[in-house]
Backbone and ligand atoms as CSV (ligand in chain L), in Angstrom:
chain,resi,resn,atom,element,x,y,z
A,1,MET,N,N,71.942,-25.340,-77.450
A,1,MET,CA,C,70.740,-25.711,-76.924
A,1,MET,C,C,70.560,-25.016,-75.501
A,2,PRO,N,N,69.660,-24.134,-75.291
A,2,PRO,CA,C,69.490,-23.314,-74.013
A,2,PRO,C,C,69.167,-24.158,-72.811
A,3,VAL,N,N,69.528,-23.962,-71.596
A,3,VAL,CA,C,69.302,-24.843,-70.569
A,3,VAL,C,C,67.904,-24.701,-70.242
A,4,ASP,N,N,67.188,-25.930,-69.723
A,4,ASP,CA,C,65.799,-25.963,-69.624
A,4,ASP,C,C,65.447,-26.248,-68.147
A,5,PHE,N,N,64.729,-25.311,-67.594
A,5,PHE,CA,C,64.420,-25.538,-66.151
A,5,PHE,C,C,63.002,-26.218,-65.927
A,6,SER,N,N,62.472,-26.495,-66.929
A,6,SER,CA,C,61.000,-27.194,-66.837
A,6,SER,C,C,61.033,-28.461,-66.095
A,7,GLY,N,N,59.928,-28.347,-65.164
A,7,GLY,CA,C,59.934,-29.742,-64.588
A,7,GLY,C,C,59.396,-29.431,-63.055
A,8,THR,N,N,59.094,-30.702,-62.194
A,8,THR,CA,C,58.783,-30.469,-61.016
A,8,THR,C,C,59.780,-30.752,-59.896
A,9,TRP,N,N,59.937,-29.764,-59.165
A,9,TRP,CA,C,61.095,-29.790,-58.242
A,9,TRP,C,C,60.863,-29.703,-56.673
A,10,ASN,N,N,61.352,-30.384,-55.858
A,10,ASN,CA,C,61.254,-30.350,-54.577
A,10,ASN,C,C,62.148,-29.694,-53.662
A,11,LEU,N,N,61.917,-28.995,-52.850
A,11,LEU,CA,C,62.977,-28.359,-51.819
A,11,LEU,C,C,63.754,-29.455,-51.000
A,12,VAL,N,N,65.119,-29.532,-51.065
A,12,VAL,CA,C,65.903,-30.175,-50.221
A,12,VAL,C,C,66.747,-29.419,-49.310
A,13,SER,N,N,66.911,-28.184,-49.337
A,13,SER,CA,C,67.773,-27.549,-48.524
A,13,SER,C,C,67.291,-26.002,-48.560
A,14,ASN,N,N,67.421,-25.252,-47.519
A,14,ASN,CA,C,66.876,-23.957,-47.398
A,14,ASN,C,C,67.806,-23.030,-46.408
A,15,ASP,N,N,68.748,-22.644,-46.764
A,15,ASP,CA,C,69.931,-21.951,-45.968
A,15,ASP,C,C,69.453,-20.517,-45.910
A,16,ASN,N,N,69.333,-19.974,-44.708
A,16,ASN,CA,C,69.048,-18.618,-44.176
A,16,ASN,C,C,67.736,-17.910,-44.848
A,17,PHE,N,N,66.762,-18.982,-44.802
A,17,PHE,CA,C,65.441,-18.465,-45.158
A,17,PHE,C,C,65.030,-17.464,-44.299
A,18,GLU,N,N,65.220,-17.684,-42.962
A,18,GLU,CA,C,64.792,-16.829,-41.755
A,18,GLU,C,C,65.279,-15.535,-42.035
A,19,GLY,N,N,66.501,-15.277,-42.356
A,19,GLY,CA,C,67.283,-13.980,-42.579
A,19,GLY,C,C,66.501,-13.302,-43.907
A,20,TYR,N,N,66.293,-14.191,-44.795
A,20,TYR,CA,C,65.726,-13.477,-45.982
A,20,TYR,C,C,64.332,-12.928,-45.512
A,21,MET,N,N,63.405,-13.825,-44.791
A,21,MET,CA,C,61.973,-13.402,-44.482
A,21,MET,C,C,61.986,-12.229,-43.614
A,22,THR,N,N,63.083,-12.179,-42.591
A,22,THR,CA,C,63.079,-11.045,-41.946
A,22,THR,C,C,63.551,-9.689,-42.740
A,23,ALA,N,N,64.426,-9.865,-43.584
A,23,ALA,CA,C,64.570,-8.626,-44.367
A,23,ALA,C,C,63.528,-8.269,-44.957
A,24,LEU,N,N,62.469,-9.120,-45.490
A,24,LEU,CA,C,61.167,-8.733,-46.172
A,24,LEU,C,C,60.166,-8.143,-45.055
A,25,GLY,N,N,60.613,-8.419,-43.845
A,25,GLY,CA,C,59.710,-7.898,-42.816
A,25,GLY,C,C,58.425,-8.856,-42.629
A,26,ILE,N,N,58.634,-10.093,-42.703
A,26,ILE,CA,C,57.605,-11.091,-42.490
A,26,ILE,C,C,57.439,-11.372,-40.930
A,27,ASP,N,N,56.420,-11.211,-40.311
A,27,ASP,CA,C,56.341,-11.394,-38.814
A,27,ASP,C,C,56.669,-12.626,-38.392
A,28,PHE,N,N,56.999,-12.663,-37.143
A,28,PHE,CA,C,57.553,-13.895,-36.207
A,28,PHE,C,C,56.553,-15.147,-36.481
A,29,ALA,N,N,55.236,-15.205,-36.441
A,29,ALA,CA,C,54.492,-16.423,-36.427
A,29,ALA,C,C,54.582,-16.975,-37.910
A,30,THR,N,N,54.589,-15.879,-38.749
A,30,THR,CA,C,54.431,-16.502,-40.260
A,30,THR,C,C,55.979,-17.058,-40.727
A,31,ARG,N,N,56.784,-16.615,-39.922
A,31,ARG,CA,C,58.178,-17.177,-40.314
A,31,ARG,C,C,58.443,-18.352,-39.786
A,32,LYS,N,N,57.894,-18.715,-38.653
A,32,LYS,CA,C,57.925,-20.106,-37.846
A,32,LYS,C,C,57.182,-21.115,-38.648
A,33,ILE,N,N,56.064,-20.740,-39.283
A,33,ILE,CA,C,55.306,-21.624,-40.127
A,33,ILE,C,C,56.195,-21.804,-41.382
A,34,ALA,N,N,56.559,-20.698,-42.048
A,34,ALA,CA,C,57.136,-20.834,-43.559
A,34,ALA,C,C,58.377,-21.410,-43.419
A,35,LYS,N,N,59.248,-21.500,-42.372
A,35,LYS,CA,C,60.458,-22.159,-42.294
A,35,LYS,C,C,60.409,-23.840,-42.266
A,36,MET,N,N,59.268,-24.224,-41.901
A,36,MET,CA,C,59.203,-25.518,-41.848
A,36,MET,C,C,58.432,-26.283,-43.212
A,37,LEU,N,N,58.240,-25.242,-44.019
A,37,LEU,CA,C,57.574,-25.907,-45.456
A,37,LEU,C,C,58.626,-26.496,-46.189
A,38,LYS,N,N,58.054,-27.504,-46.986
A,38,LYS,CA,C,59.031,-27.857,-48.156
A,38,LYS,C,C,58.349,-27.765,-49.414
A,39,PRO,N,N,58.598,-26.414,-49.787
A,39,PRO,CA,C,57.634,-26.176,-51.245
A,39,PRO,C,C,58.379,-26.910,-52.293
A,40,GLN,N,N,57.337,-26.961,-53.346
A,40,GLN,CA,C,57.723,-27.605,-54.652
A,40,GLN,C,C,57.522,-26.405,-55.705
A,41,LYS,N,N,58.361,-26.629,-56.644
A,41,LYS,CA,C,58.150,-25.680,-57.867
A,41,LYS,C,C,57.888,-26.430,-59.124
A,42,VAL,N,N,56.732,-25.885,-59.889
A,42,VAL,CA,C,56.526,-26.479,-61.076
A,42,VAL,C,C,56.922,-25.356,-62.108
A,43,ILE,N,N,57.847,-25.458,-62.901
A,43,ILE,CA,C,58.420,-24.512,-63.797
A,43,ILE,C,C,58.190,-24.991,-65.271
A,44,LYS,N,N,57.600,-24.180,-66.150
A,44,LYS,CA,C,57.490,-24.374,-67.428
A,44,LYS,C,C,57.962,-23.225,-68.244
A,45,GLN,N,N,58.864,-23.849,-69.063
A,45,GLN,CA,C,59.679,-22.823,-70.077
A,45,GLN,C,C,59.298,-23.127,-71.211
A,46,ASP,N,N,58.793,-21.978,-72.004
A,46,ASP,CA,C,58.329,-22.340,-73.390
A,46,ASP,C,C,58.967,-21.196,-74.188
A,47,GLY,N,N,60.273,-21.330,-74.791
A,47,GLY,CA,C,60.840,-20.156,-75.248
A,47,GLY,C,C,61.234,-19.039,-74.413
A,48,ASP,N,N,60.870,-17.953,-74.613
A,48,ASP,CA,C,61.001,-16.848,-73.644
A,48,ASP,C,C,60.039,-16.689,-72.582
A,49,LEU,N,N,58.777,-17.550,-72.630
A,49,LEU,CA,C,57.946,-17.457,-71.676
A,49,LEU,C,C,58.193,-18.496,-70.518
A,50,PHE,N,N,57.942,-18.043,-69.360
A,50,PHE,CA,C,58.313,-18.944,-68.194
A,50,PHE,C,C,56.905,-18.807,-67.257
A,51,SER,N,N,56.640,-19.912,-66.581
A,51,SER,CA,C,55.760,-19.907,-65.408
A,51,SER,C,C,56.455,-20.674,-64.413
A,52,ILE,N,N,56.588,-19.984,-63.141
A,52,ILE,CA,C,57.033,-20.809,-61.850
A,52,ILE,C,C,55.931,-20.778,-60.803
A,53,HIS,N,N,55.373,-21.898,-60.598
A,53,HIS,CA,C,54.556,-22.100,-59.405
A,53,HIS,C,C,55.100,-22.642,-58.303
A,54,THR,N,N,55.071,-21.911,-57.350
A,54,THR,CA,C,55.745,-22.465,-56.021
A,54,THR,C,C,54.507,-22.778,-55.197
A,55,THR,N,N,54.502,-24.039,-54.699
A,55,THR,CA,C,53.506,-24.341,-53.796
A,55,THR,C,C,53.770,-24.990,-52.395
A,56,SER,N,N,52.933,-24.908,-51.583
A,56,SER,CA,C,53.242,-25.416,-50.148
A,56,SER,C,C,51.858,-25.814,-49.596
A,57,THR,N,N,51.855,-26.247,-48.614
A,57,THR,CA,C,50.657,-26.538,-47.590
A,57,THR,C,C,50.262,-25.408,-46.999
A,58,PHE,N,N,51.110,-24.338,-46.979
A,58,PHE,CA,C,50.548,-23.002,-46.270
A,58,PHE,C,C,50.266,-21.964,-47.263
A,59,ARG,N,N,51.080,-21.692,-48.284
A,59,ARG,CA,C,50.714,-20.658,-49.421
A,59,ARG,C,C,51.283,-21.059,-50.649
A,60,ASP,N,N,50.624,-20.551,-51.698
A,60,ASP,CA,C,51.176,-20.837,-53.121
A,60,ASP,C,C,51.504,-19.260,-53.701
A,61,TYR,N,N,52.421,-19.573,-54.673
A,61,TYR,CA,C,52.482,-18.253,-55.280
A,61,TYR,C,C,53.027,-18.655,-56.795
A,62,MET,N,N,52.300,-17.896,-57.671
A,62,MET,CA,C,52.536,-18.105,-59.102
A,62,MET,C,C,53.004,-16.920,-59.821
A,63,LEU,N,N,54.186,-17.139,-60.681
A,63,LEU,CA,C,54.946,-16.153,-61.255
A,63,LEU,C,C,54.769,-16.351,-62.887
A,64,GLN,N,N,54.338,-15.605,-63.713
A,64,GLN,CA,C,54.699,-15.726,-65.202
A,64,GLN,C,C,55.256,-14.561,-65.576
A,65,PHE,N,N,56.210,-14.749,-66.623
A,65,PHE,CA,C,56.944,-13.658,-67.173
A,65,PHE,C,C,57.605,-14.025,-68.495
A,66,LYS,N,N,58.133,-12.944,-69.180
A,66,LYS,CA,C,58.810,-13.182,-70.469
A,66,LYS,C,C,60.332,-12.595,-70.267
A,67,ILE,N,N,61.292,-13.253,-70.755
A,67,ILE,CA,C,62.409,-12.723,-70.619
A,67,ILE,C,C,62.517,-11.259,-71.168
A,68,GLY,N,N,63.204,-10.430,-70.388
A,68,GLY,CA,C,63.589,-9.098,-71.107
A,68,GLY,C,C,62.357,-8.245,-70.924
A,69,GLU,N,N,61.367,-8.468,-70.610
A,69,GLU,CA,C,60.141,-7.772,-70.391
A,69,GLU,C,C,59.808,-7.465,-68.981
A,70,GLU,N,N,59.763,-6.172,-68.715
A,70,GLU,CA,C,59.732,-5.722,-67.180
A,70,GLU,C,C,58.158,-5.867,-66.892
A,71,PHE,N,N,57.623,-6.470,-65.572
A,71,PHE,CA,C,56.305,-6.481,-65.288
A,71,PHE,C,C,56.128,-6.047,-63.931
A,72,GLU,N,N,54.838,-5.955,-63.433
A,72,GLU,CA,C,54.549,-5.635,-62.186
A,72,GLU,C,C,54.290,-6.788,-61.395
A,73,GLU,N,N,55.034,-6.923,-60.247
A,73,GLU,CA,C,54.896,-8.367,-59.323
A,73,GLU,C,C,54.323,-7.747,-58.208
A,74,ASP,N,N,53.227,-8.535,-57.528
A,74,ASP,CA,C,52.561,-8.310,-56.378
A,74,ASP,C,C,52.944,-8.928,-55.156
A,75,ASN,N,N,53.654,-9.996,-55.384
A,75,ASN,CA,C,54.260,-10.793,-54.290
A,75,ASN,C,C,52.920,-11.189,-53.164
A,76,LYS,N,N,51.928,-11.401,-53.830
A,76,LYS,CA,C,50.737,-11.737,-53.031
A,76,LYS,C,C,50.712,-13.029,-52.191
A,77,GLY,N,N,50.560,-12.748,-50.924
A,77,GLY,CA,C,50.691,-14.129,-50.074
A,77,GLY,C,C,52.169,-13.961,-49.508
A,78,LEU,N,N,52.918,-13.343,-50.057
A,78,LEU,CA,C,54.523,-13.374,-49.614
A,78,LEU,C,C,54.629,-12.178,-48.689
A,79,ASP,N,N,55.293,-10.913,-49.174
A,79,ASP,CA,C,55.171,-9.838,-48.443
A,79,ASP,C,C,54.240,-8.729,-48.927
A,80,ASN,N,N,53.595,-9.077,-50.073
A,80,ASN,CA,C,52.676,-8.226,-50.683
A,80,ASN,C,C,52.924,-6.901,-51.101
A,81,ARG,N,N,54.233,-6.724,-51.194
A,81,ARG,CA,C,54.959,-5.401,-51.879
A,81,ARG,C,C,54.984,-5.378,-53.346
A,82,LYS,N,N,54.645,-4.467,-54.052
A,82,LYS,CA,C,54.710,-4.445,-55.409
A,82,LYS,C,C,56.063,-4.140,-55.820
A,83,CYS,N,N,56.619,-4.834,-56.983
A,83,CYS,CA,C,57.977,-4.476,-57.351
A,83,CYS,C,C,57.792,-4.363,-58.871
A,84,LYS,N,N,58.797,-3.564,-59.761
A,84,LYS,CA,C,58.892,-3.725,-61.080
A,84,LYS,C,C,59.824,-4.943,-61.290
A,85,SER,N,N,59.681,-5.785,-61.710
A,85,SER,CA,C,60.426,-7.075,-62.028
A,85,SER,C,C,60.929,-7.423,-63.451
A,86,LEU,N,N,62.141,-7.827,-63.426
A,86,LEU,CA,C,62.761,-8.002,-64.955
A,86,LEU,C,C,63.524,-9.269,-64.866
A,87,VAL,N,N,63.267,-10.229,-65.715
A,87,VAL,CA,C,64.213,-11.446,-65.724
A,87,VAL,C,C,64.884,-11.516,-66.946
A,88,THR,N,N,66.150,-11.832,-66.765
A,88,THR,CA,C,67.148,-12.017,-67.964
A,88,THR,C,C,67.964,-12.945,-67.800
A,89,TRP,N,N,68.542,-13.491,-68.976
A,89,TRP,CA,C,69.618,-14.547,-69.120
A,89,TRP,C,C,71.023,-13.882,-68.618
A,90,ASP,N,N,71.799,-14.806,-67.746
A,90,ASP,CA,C,73.355,-14.291,-67.532
A,90,ASP,C,C,73.939,-15.645,-67.964
A,91,ASN,N,N,74.201,-15.921,-69.149
A,91,ASN,CA,C,74.743,-17.363,-69.543
A,91,ASN,C,C,73.617,-18.364,-69.226
A,92,ASP,N,N,73.774,-19.157,-68.548
A,92,ASP,CA,C,72.794,-20.183,-68.212
A,92,ASP,C,C,72.039,-19.991,-66.944
A,93,LYS,N,N,72.350,-18.819,-66.384
A,93,LYS,CA,C,71.465,-18.416,-65.152
A,93,LYS,C,C,70.427,-17.374,-65.464
A,94,LEU,N,N,69.409,-17.615,-64.654
A,94,LEU,CA,C,68.188,-16.822,-64.885
A,94,LEU,C,C,68.121,-15.737,-63.733
A,95,ILE,N,N,68.115,-14.556,-64.160
A,95,ILE,CA,C,68.477,-13.446,-63.113
A,95,ILE,C,C,67.178,-12.521,-62.912
A,96,CYS,N,N,66.698,-12.458,-61.798
A,96,CYS,CA,C,65.541,-11.548,-61.683
A,96,CYS,C,C,66.016,-10.369,-60.643
A,97,VAL,N,N,65.583,-9.203,-61.170
A,97,VAL,CA,C,65.728,-7.908,-60.415
A,97,VAL,C,C,64.403,-7.379,-59.953
A,98,GLN,N,N,63.944,-7.269,-58.727
A,98,GLN,CA,C,62.798,-7.132,-58.245
A,98,GLN,C,C,62.896,-5.524,-57.675
A,99,ALA,N,N,62.734,-4.431,-58.543
A,99,ALA,CA,C,62.911,-3.117,-58.119
A,99,ALA,C,C,61.773,-2.819,-57.149
A,100,GLY,N,N,62.201,-2.196,-56.266
A,100,GLY,CA,C,60.825,-1.634,-55.348
A,100,GLY,C,C,61.383,-1.009,-54.025
A,101,GLU,N,N,60.589,-1.085,-53.002
A,101,GLU,CA,C,60.832,-0.467,-51.594
A,101,GLU,C,C,62.239,-1.091,-51.043
A,102,LYS,N,N,62.489,-2.364,-51.182
A,102,LYS,CA,C,63.686,-3.078,-50.684
A,102,LYS,C,C,64.763,-3.016,-51.626
A,103,LYS,N,N,66.010,-2.700,-50.979
A,103,LYS,CA,C,67.056,-2.758,-51.765
A,103,LYS,C,C,67.636,-4.070,-52.302
A,104,ASN,N,N,68.287,-4.195,-53.274
A,104,ASN,CA,C,68.920,-5.391,-53.819
A,104,ASN,C,C,68.111,-6.526,-53.609
A,105,ARG,N,N,66.929,-6.412,-54.111
A,105,ARG,CA,C,65.902,-7.585,-53.954
A,105,ARG,C,C,66.017,-8.249,-55.404
A,106,GLY,N,N,66.034,-9.570,-55.166
A,106,GLY,CA,C,65.949,-10.366,-56.465
A,106,GLY,C,C,66.217,-11.833,-56.376
A,107,TRP,N,N,66.341,-12.601,-57.473
A,107,TRP,CA,C,66.825,-14.038,-57.349
A,107,TRP,C,C,67.503,-14.287,-58.474
A,108,THR,N,N,68.180,-15.601,-58.483
A,108,THR,CA,C,68.856,-16.235,-59.540
A,108,THR,C,C,68.586,-17.759,-59.478
A,109,HIS,N,N,68.236,-18.125,-60.496
A,109,HIS,CA,C,68.107,-19.789,-60.897
A,109,HIS,C,C,69.180,-20.324,-61.706
A,110,TRP,N,N,69.766,-21.266,-61.277
A,110,TRP,CA,C,70.620,-22.127,-62.159
A,110,TRP,C,C,70.595,-23.630,-61.908
A,111,LEU,N,N,71.071,-24.525,-62.994
A,111,LEU,CA,C,71.065,-25.832,-62.802
A,111,LEU,C,C,72.553,-26.326,-62.459
A,112,GLU,N,N,72.473,-27.130,-61.565
A,112,GLU,CA,C,73.746,-27.899,-61.256
A,112,GLU,C,C,73.706,-29.321,-61.206
A,113,GLY,N,N,74.265,-29.993,-62.184
A,113,GLY,CA,C,73.970,-31.566,-62.138
A,113,GLY,C,C,72.462,-31.695,-62.419
A,114,ASP,N,N,71.913,-32.459,-61.589
A,114,ASP,CA,C,70.386,-32.866,-61.569
A,114,ASP,C,C,69.608,-31.772,-60.664
A,115,ASP,N,N,70.294,-30.924,-60.133
A,115,ASP,CA,C,69.592,-29.851,-59.142
A,115,ASP,C,C,69.224,-28.569,-59.593
A,116,LEU,N,N,68.216,-28.197,-59.036
A,116,LEU,CA,C,67.793,-26.482,-59.483
A,116,LEU,C,C,68.396,-26.041,-58.330
A,117,HIS,N,N,68.959,-24.855,-58.297
A,117,HIS,CA,C,69.548,-24.002,-57.371
A,117,HIS,C,C,68.705,-22.389,-57.526
A,118,LEU,N,N,68.533,-22.012,-56.142
A,118,LEU,CA,C,67.971,-20.670,-56.176
A,118,LEU,C,C,68.475,-19.781,-55.031
A,119,GLU,N,N,68.951,-18.567,-55.503
A,119,GLU,CA,C,69.359,-17.699,-54.505
A,119,GLU,C,C,68.214,-16.646,-54.487
A,120,LEU,N,N,67.786,-16.278,-53.187
A,120,LEU,CA,C,66.827,-15.315,-52.930
A,120,LEU,C,C,67.577,-14.017,-52.166
A,121,ARG,N,N,67.748,-12.892,-52.739
A,121,ARG,CA,C,68.164,-11.902,-52.242
A,121,ARG,C,C,67.214,-10.784,-51.606
A,122,CYS,N,N,67.520,-10.278,-50.463
A,122,CYS,CA,C,66.800,-8.947,-50.045
A,122,CYS,C,C,67.715,-8.337,-49.072
A,123,GLU,N,N,67.934,-6.842,-49.385
A,123,GLU,CA,C,68.905,-6.042,-48.617
A,123,GLU,C,C,70.172,-6.897,-48.381
A,124,ASN,N,N,70.665,-6.915,-47.134
A,124,ASN,CA,C,71.853,-7.641,-46.956
A,124,ASN,C,C,71.875,-9.180,-46.736
A,125,GLN,N,N,70.637,-9.697,-46.928
A,125,GLN,CA,C,70.304,-11.303,-46.725
A,125,GLN,C,C,70.372,-11.866,-48.032
A,126,VAL,N,N,71.045,-13.360,-47.895
A,126,VAL,CA,C,70.978,-14.216,-49.051
A,126,VAL,C,C,70.437,-15.584,-48.551
A,127,CYS,N,N,69.386,-16.078,-49.242
A,127,CYS,CA,C,68.889,-17.355,-48.962
A,127,CYS,C,C,69.205,-18.184,-50.005
A,128,LYS,N,N,69.672,-19.437,-49.914
A,128,LYS,CA,C,70.266,-20.266,-50.816
A,128,LYS,C,C,69.208,-21.698,-50.775
A,129,GLN,N,N,68.397,-21.857,-51.801
A,129,GLN,CA,C,67.707,-23.136,-51.907
A,129,GLN,C,C,68.142,-24.096,-52.972
A,130,VAL,N,N,68.113,-25.454,-52.635
A,130,VAL,CA,C,68.486,-26.446,-53.554
A,130,VAL,C,C,67.120,-27.320,-53.510
A,131,PHE,N,N,66.891,-27.708,-54.899
A,131,PHE,CA,C,65.544,-28.476,-55.175
A,131,PHE,C,C,66.166,-29.627,-56.240
A,132,LYS,N,N,65.374,-30.956,-55.862
A,132,LYS,CA,C,65.567,-32.077,-56.696
A,132,LYS,C,C,64.246,-32.382,-57.323
A,133,LYS,N,N,64.720,-33.046,-58.662
A,133,LYS,CA,C,63.539,-33.393,-59.609
A,133,LYS,C,C,62.680,-34.241,-58.794
A,134,ALA,N,N,61.470,-34.002,-58.835
A,134,ALA,CA,C,60.531,-35.044,-58.195
A,134,ALA,C,C,60.299,-36.436,-59.029
L,1,LIG,C1,C,58.830,-17.561,-53.256
L,1,LIG,C2,C,58.991,-16.586,-49.729
L,1,LIG,C3,C,58.896,-15.264,-47.869
L,1,LIG,C4,C,56.360,-14.975,-46.803
L,1,LIG,C5,C,54.833,-18.128,-46.769
L,1,LIG,C6,C,56.163,-18.876,-47.521
L,1,LIG,C7,C,55.482,-19.665,-48.598
L,1,LIG,C8,C,55.805,-21.021,-50.518
L,1,LIG,O1,O,60.007,-15.666,-55.502
L,1,LIG,C9,C,60.236,-16.784,-55.381
L,1,LIG,O2,O,60.724,-17.712,-56.296
L,1,LIG,C10,C,60.702,-17.165,-57.587
L,1,LIG,C11,C,61.954,-17.892,-58.120
L,1,LIG,O3,O,61.461,-19.404,-58.245
L,1,LIG,C12,C,59.593,-17.412,-58.387
L,1,LIG,O4,O,58.582,-16.671,-57.855
L,1,LIG,C13,C,60.353,-17.386,-53.791
L,1,LIG,C14,C,59.034,-18.039,-51.801
L,1,LIG,C15,C,59.580,-16.562,-51.053
L,1,LIG,C16,C,59.203,-15.274,-49.113
L,1,LIG,C17,C,57.553,-14.679,-47.564
L,1,LIG,C18,C,56.449,-16.124,-45.940
L,1,LIG,C19,C,55.124,-16.985,-46.038
L,1,LIG,C20,C,56.395,-20.225,-49.497
L,1,LIG,C21,C,55.011,-20.162,-51.608
């Protein structure tokens, strides 16, 4: 039975989000606001189809994709750079490569116990987020 990421998840830790945002070129004022946020993720997984809705009091971001199918990602409200994104399985990990102007950009989701983990990568920066089921 495949791993199921579906559910509503609340951020409980956010290591080096500042470094990740700086690598993305997010301005100082926006970073100061963004790093105070405790975003929530609502994930819907239906076979190969996913939606990941990240919400906060400041900005929201909605992503929909199919495993193995490259798509245009606009990162609207984040850094607004367009990427060619591709999400695949690596065993029970969900890996996204975001090809574009920024080197080494992407993310990985996995489950550990009852927690949802997310690693966000851009250039030489890695942000590590942990979420708990709401
Ligand atoms: C999405 C933020 C920093 C701008 C606002 C911060 C608002 C809430 O891509 C992401 O998740 C994937 C995997 O779950 C699905 O899209 C992370 C947040 C990254 C980057 C940019 C700061 C301004 C945060 C939307």
